[in-house]
C-alpha positions in Angstrom: 79.6 125.6 92.1 82.2 122.9 91.7 83.5 121.7 95.0 86.9 120.3 94.3 88.0 119.7 97.9 86.2 120.2 101.2 88.3 119.5 104.2 85.6 120.6 106.7 85.3 118.7 109.9 81.7 119.8 110.7 79.1 122.0 109.2 77.3 125.1 110.3 74.2 127.0 109.2 76.0 130.3 108.6 74.8 133.8 109.1 73.7 136.6 106.8 76.1 139.4 105.9 77.1 142.2 108.2 79.7 144.9 107.5 81.7 144.4 110.7 84.7 142.9 108.8 84.3 144.5 105.4 87.7 145.7 104.2 87.5 145.1 100.5 89.3 142.9 98.0 93.0 143.3 97.6 94.7 142.2 94.3 98.0 140.7 95.5 99.2 139.7 92.0 97.6 139.5 88.6 96.3 136.0 89.5 95.8 136.2 93.3 93.2 138.2 95.3 92.8 138.4 99.0 89.7 139.2 101.0 87.4 138.4 103.9 84.0 136.7 103.8 82.2 140.0 103.5 84.1 140.8 100.3 84.8 137.6 98.5 81.7 137.6 96.3 82.8 141.0 94.8 85.7 139.3 92.9 83.8 136.1 91.8 83.3 137.5 88.2 87.1 137.8 87.9 88.3 134.5 89.4 87.8 130.7 88.8 88.9 129.4 92.2 88.0 130.3 95.8 90.3 128.9 98.6 88.3 129.4 101.8 90.3 129.3 105.1 87.4 130.4 107.4 86.8 128.6 110.7 84.2 126.0 111.1 81.0 127.1 112.7 77.6 128.7 112.4 79.1 132.2 112.5 80.4 132.0 108.9 78.6 134.2 106.5 76.5 132.4 103.9 78.0 133.0 100.5 76.3 132.2 97.2 78.9 130.6 95.0 78.5 130.9 91.2 78.7 127.7 89.1 82.0 128.7 87.4 83.8 128.9 90.8 85.8 125.9 92.0 85.3 126.1 95.8 88.1 124.7 98.0 87.4 124.7 101.8 90.3 124.2 104.2 89.0 125.4 107.6 91.4 126.5 110.3 90.7 128.6 113.4 92.7 131.7 113.8 95.6 131.0 116.0 95.5 127.2 115.4 99.3 126.8 115.3 99.0 123.0 115.5 97.3 122.8 112.1 99.0 125.7 110.5 101.7 123.8 108.6 99.2 121.2 107.2 96.5 123.7 106.2 98.7 126.5 104.9 100.9 124.1 102.9 97.8 122.6 101.3 96.3 126.0 100.5 99.6 127.2 99.0 100.0 124.2 96.9 96.4 124.4 95.6 96.8 128.1 94.8 100.1 127.6 93.0 98.7 124.7 90.9 95.6 126.8 90.0 97.7 129.8 89.0 100.0 127.5 87.0 96.9 126.2 85.2 96.0 129.8 84.2 93.3 130.3 86.8 92.8 133.3 89.0 92.2 132.7 92.7 90.6 134.5 95.6 91.9 133.5 99.0 89.9 134.3 102.1 89.4 133.8 105.8 86.9 135.7 108.1 88.3 139.2 107.6 91.2 138.7 105.3 93.8 139.9 107.7 95.4 136.8 109.4 95.1 133.3 108.0 94.7 134.2 104.4 97.5 136.8 104.7 100.0 134.2 105.9 99.4 132.1 102.8 99.4 135.1 100.5 102.6 136.3 102.1 104.2 132.8 101.6 103.3 132.7 97.9 104.4 136.3 97.2 107.7 135.8 99.1 108.4 132.7 97.0 107.6 134.6 93.8 109.8 137.5 94.8 112.5 135.4 96.6 112.2 138.0 99.3 110.1 137.8 102.5 110.6 141.3 103.6 109.7 142.8 100.2 106.6 140.6 100.0 105.5 141.8 103.5 106.0 145.4 102.5 103.9 144.9 99.4 101.1 143.2 101.3 101.1 145.8 104.1 101.0 148.6 101.5 98.1 147.1 99.6 96.2 145.9 102.6 97.2 148.0 105.7 94.9 146.1 108.1 96.8 142.8 107.8 97.8 141.3 111.2 98.6 137.6 111.3 97.8 135.9 114.6 100.8 135.7 116.9 100.2 132.0 117.2 101.4 131.7 113.6 104.7 133.4 114.1 106.6 130.0 114.5 105.2 128.9 111.2 106.0 132.3 109.6 109.6 132.2 110.8 110.2 128.6 109.7 108.5 128.9 106.3 108.4 132.5 105.2 111.1 134.6 106.8 113.8 132.1 105.8 113.1 132.6 102.0 116.3 133.6 100.4 117.9 134.0 103.9 116.1 137.3 104.5 115.4 137.7 108.1 112.9 140.4 109.1 110.4 141.2 111.8 106.8 142.0 111.1 105.3 145.1 112.5 101.6 145.3 112.5 
């Protein structure tokens, strides 16, 4: 494992796998995959970079990371609106740079339905120049998505304004 960046502010011991949040891996684009901590290892053979947005704490699943994976840890608690701009911007920039360098990326949080979805939506909306179309694609590919309401200000300021498209999100 190559740890490129680790923005952790404390460490935990982790926990073994359980299937409570196992939804599966979603391929958002040819280069970007989305998943939760229970699924992320399934896509390791296909990707070179893992951007991990899981919360800090001992409740995180222990994931064995292969040596070819560049692991980037940017922890944020679900609903942490105060850190959303900093963390989501950093994650988006890293993912876009990785994709531009020809790497495939898996983006995850605990279940792959809130924090990671916000970043994936932002990236896809920028690529399509259409926030509403990007949301529709994500919802079709991963029906369980449901960004935390605390992120709605961030979403409205950074995603819904792309190409002037205004939309509401229905979960």
